[in-house]
N, C-alpha and C positions, 0 to 999 in steps of 0.2 A: 469438401472440395470447394474451391473458390470460383468466383465468376471469372471467366478467362479474359486475358488480354490477347485476343486473336489478332494475327496479322492477316487481313483478308487476301493479300497477294500471295500467301503461302498455301501449301497443299493441305488437304483434309485427309487425315490418315486413319486407317482401321487397324487396331491391334488385335491379332488373332490369338486367342488363348488368354488365360487369366494369370497375370503377374502383378501383384500389388506395387512392386518397385517400378515396373514399367508404367503403370497407371499414374503413380505419383509424379514420375518424371514428365510424362506427357502433360499432366495437369499444370505443371509449373512452366511449361514451354509455350512458345508462341504459335503453335499449330493447333487447328481444330482436330479433335480426335473422337473416335468412337471405339468402344470395346466390344468385340464379338466373342462371346464366351457361352459355355453351357448354362442352362437355366438356373443351376444352383447359385450362380453369381448375381442373379437378379435382385434379391432383397438387399444385398450389400450396396449394389450400384444405386438402387432407388434411395436408400438411406443417405448415401453420400453424394447424391447428385452427379453420378458418373454416367455420361452418355453411353447407352448400352443397347446392343441388339442380341437376342438369344439365338444360339446356333449350336447344335451338337455335332462335334467333329467325328462322326463315325466314318466308315469307308466312303470315299467319293462315290456318288451315285447320280441318278438322273435329276436329283433335286439340287445338285451342286450349283447349277446355273442360277437357281433361285436367290441364293445369298449374294451372288455376284450382281444380279439385277437389282436387288434391294439396295446394296451399297452404291451402285451406279446411280440409281434414282435419288439417293440422298446427296449425291454430289461428291462422294469419296473419290480421291485421286489414286490411292495406292493402299494395298493391304500388306501388313508387316507380320511375318510369322514369328511367334515368340517361342514355340516349341517344335520339336521334331514332327509331332503329329499334325501340325498345321502348315508345314512347308508346301505340300502339294495343293492344299486349299488356297494358299496365297498365290501359287502359280496359276491355278485355275481362275481365281478371281481377278488377278492382275492381267491375265490374257484378255479378259473381257473389258476391264476398266481402261486398259491401255491399247486395246484393239491390237494385240500382238500375240497370236496363238503360240508362237515359239516359246513364250514364257512358261506355258504349261508343260511342254516337253522337257524344258530345262529343269523344272521342279521335279519331274519324275526321275531324271538322271541323278538329281541331288538327294533323292530319297532311297533309291535302290542301290545297295552297295556293290552288287555285281555289275550293273550297268555303268555305275560311276567309275569303277576300276577300268572297264573296257574303254570308256571314253577317255580317261586319263592316259591309258596306254596309246590310244590313237593320237593323242596330242604330244607324244614323245616324253611323257612323264614316267619316271621309273616306279614300278610297282613290284611287289613280290609275286610268287606264283599263286593263282587263286582259281577256284572252281565252285560251282554250286553243288550241293548235296541234297538229294531227295529222300535218302534213307541211310541207315547205318552202314550198309555195304559200301556206299559211295565214300563214306568217311574213312573206312578201313583201307579202301583202295588208294585214296589220296594220300593217306599217311604213309603207306608202303612206297608209293611212287616218289613222293618227296624225298624219302630217306634213301631210296635207290639212286635218285639223281645226285644226292650228296655223297654217293659212294660209301655208304655205311657198310661195315662188315657185320657178319653174324656176331651177336654178343655186344656190339657197340650200343650205347644208349641211343634211343631215337631222338631226332630233332623234333621238338613239339610242333603241332599245327594249331591254328586258332580257328575257332568257330564263332561266327557272329550272326545275329538275326539280320535279315535283309534290311529292315527299315525301323529298327529301334534306336533310341539315342544312346550314344556312348557305350558304357560298360554293360548295359542291360543285355542279357542273353549271351554274354561273351564267355567262352570256355577255352581252356587250354587242354589239348589232348596229346598224351605222349605214347600210350599203348592201346592196342586194339581192345583190351579189356575195358578201358575207360569209355569206349564208344557205347557200351551197353547201358551206361548210366544216362544217356541222353533221352529225355522223354519224346514220344512220338510227335507231340504237338509243337515241338520246336522246329520241325522240318517244314519247308525247305530252309537250309542255312547256307551262308557263304563260308567257304573254307579258305584259309590262306596260310602260306608258309610263314614260319617265324622269322622276323627280321631282327637280327642282332643290331643293337645300336641304341643311341640315346633317343628316347621318344619325347617329343615336345608338341605343343599346340600353338596355333597362331590365331589371332583375331584381327581381321582386316576389314576396315570400312571402305566401301568403294563408291565413287561418284564419277559419272561419265567414263566408266571403264578404267579409272585410275585410282590407285590406293591413296586414301586421305590420311589414314593412320594405321600403323601396323604394330601390333603388340606380340611379343613372343612370351608365352606362358611356360614356365619351367615346372615340370612335374618332379616332385621328390620321389614319391611312389605312386604309380598310376592307380587311380581309384581311391587314394587316401589324401594326397596333399599337392598343392600347387601354389606358386607365388609369382608376382609380377613387380617390376620388369624382371627379366632373367639375369642370371649371373653373367659377368663379363665372359666366362668360358663359353656360354651359349650365344651371347650377343655378338661374339666375334664372327658368327656365321650370318649376321644380319643381311649383308649384301646378297649372299647366296640365297637366303630364304626369300628375300624380296623378289629375286629373279624367278624363284619357283612359284610364288604367288602370282606374278605377272603371267607366267605360263598357264597357270590354273584359270585366271580370268579370261585369257584368250581361248583356251581349250573348251571351257564351259560357257563361253559367250556371255560373260557376266558384265552388265553395263552399270548396275547400281546395286545398292544393298550392302550385305555383310556376309563374309564367309568365316568359318571356323574349321580350318583343316588341321589334321594331325600328320606329323612327319617323323621319320627316323633319320638320324644322321650317323653314319658309320665312322669308325676310327680314322678312316682315310678321307673323311669329309664328303662322302657320297650321300646325297639326299634321296630318301625313298618316301613316296607318298603313301599315307595310310588310308585316310578317308577325308571327306569334306562335308561339313554341314552348312546349311544356309539359314542359320538361326543362332541366337545367343548361346554361349557355352553353359554347361552346368557348373557346379562348384562355385557359384557366385563370383565368377571372374569379373563381371561388369562392376560389381560392388568393390572388388579389390582394386580395379583400375581407378575407380573414383577416389578410393582412399589414397592411392599412390600419386595420382596426377591432379585430382580435383575437378575433372570434368565428368559430366554424367553420360555414361556410355549408352543409356537408353535414348537420351536426347540425340546423341550421335547417330543412333540407329534411325531415328525419325528423319534426321537430315539426309542420311545416305539414301533412304528410300524415296523421299519426297521429290517428285520430278520438278518442283518449282524452286528447289534449293539452288543458290548461286555459288560460284567458285569463292567469292569473297566471304560468304557465310562459313563455308568449309574451312577456309584459312584462319578465320577469326576464332572458330570453335575449337579445333583440335590442337592440343599442345605438341611440342616437339618430342619425339620418342626418346626415352631414356634420360636425356639431359634435363627435361622439365619435371621429372619425377621427384617428389619430396622425400621418398624413401621406398622401402620394399614392403609390399602387403601380401600376406599369405593366409591360407586357411587349411585346416586339418579336419577330415571327415572321421568322426568317431564310430567305431564298431565295438560293441561289447566283446571283451576277450574271454569272458567266462560263460559257461552254459546257463548258470542261474544267477540272476542279479536281483537286488531288492531296492537299491537306491542309486541316485546320481551323486557322485562325489568328485569334484574337480580336484586333480592332484595339486598339492600345495606348490610343488616346483613349477607347475604350469602357471598357476594363478599369480605367483610371486615374480615371474620372469618379467624383465623390463619390456619385452616385446609383446607380452600378452595384452589383448585389448578387450575382447568380449567373447561370449559363446551363445549359441542358440540351442543348447541341449535341454531336454525336458526330462523329468523323472520317468522311469520306466512304467509302462502301462501293464506289462505282464512280467512275470518273474523268469519264465523260460525264454531263452534267446533262440529265435528260430534259426535253424542251420542255414548258412549262406549257400545258395546254389550259385556257382560261378561268382560273378561280382555282384554282391547284393547292394542294397541301398543303405547308405550310412544313417546313423541315428541323429545326426545334427553336426553343425560345424563350429570349430573354435577358430577365432581370428587373431592374427598377429601382425604387428607392424614395427619396422625398425630400420636402422641406417645401413646395416651390413648384410648383404645377401647371403654370405656364407654362414653367419651366425643363425640367420633365419632358416636356411636350408637344414642345418644340423638340428636345430630346434624342432622343426617339423618332422624330421626323421625320428627323433627321439620320442615323440609323442606315441609312436607305434608300440613302444614298450610299456606304456602306462595304462592303468585301469581308470576309466572315467565312470564305469558302472560296476558297483561291488555288491 
């Protein structure tokens, strides 16, 4: 890492959690930064001259104030959460750094999916039916009640319900339940969970950078298959909802009192154009969407994150930094998460048709460590990503969809 060209008039930021791409972006930027990460990151930080403070992000406890005080004494202006697990830490730290206790309460709302949905409802945002479950009986009762509400008759197939962990990122701990029998498969340790009715519609995600309560840049990420593939910017079919989506994000900013930073919400749009709120995260999305944005637009989304969080950022900087949505994109960038399709695999083999496609760019797949593929419970973790880039969003969309039928591990 290089000796910095700091701008002393700009903020000093703390990155919470370990992300090499975020560190590299910060290192090339004009802000002072420090990485707050578990102690396993220390040797790497020392070796590469990365400013570092050790901290283990277990549950918030009475020592939480300690890290806030440490950063305050160092002169840090703001803490930026990079992962779901560091969101409430950032809230706790920023409430001390900025002398604003409300920021901690806000972070708790952005972490607990049940509280988040209630707050959204109070703000007049449309959400599905949801409830908390403490045991399997609660789940069976909710499944029955949802289907009763939908006036299902005996023998009609049930409408599914979704179960999600209260405070995990994205697809982790997500299950779809259709019958009472499936409820028996839920392990005890997953409770309590959030249950919600199934929303029919097109699910998509948004990434919005916020400064002084206003949106500086709003990206719409199009999912091809949830948990498998995403690309940016979206097709014109989804982009046509941009004005409506922007209005929804403005409602979200107002409802959750968000003055600065970054939000990553998920929505459903139904065939008649009604928007339903799924959930919102106050940290970068998974599936390398920041990297895809850089490929499509050429700006570094992590540096955008630092700008949006830094209280010393000016309007002029924001205007100069962010491109114009959609029109400034040089093309469409997407990625596909690979899951082995066979139960036993011995080697990695990239399909020829994938590698030879004009849109194929790179992959980060590694040879398998074990031969037996562990069974996926709910949505598992993919084995690595394959990246594509091209001019035509529809070609890209079909290409990403087609990857689901191919074997990368044989």
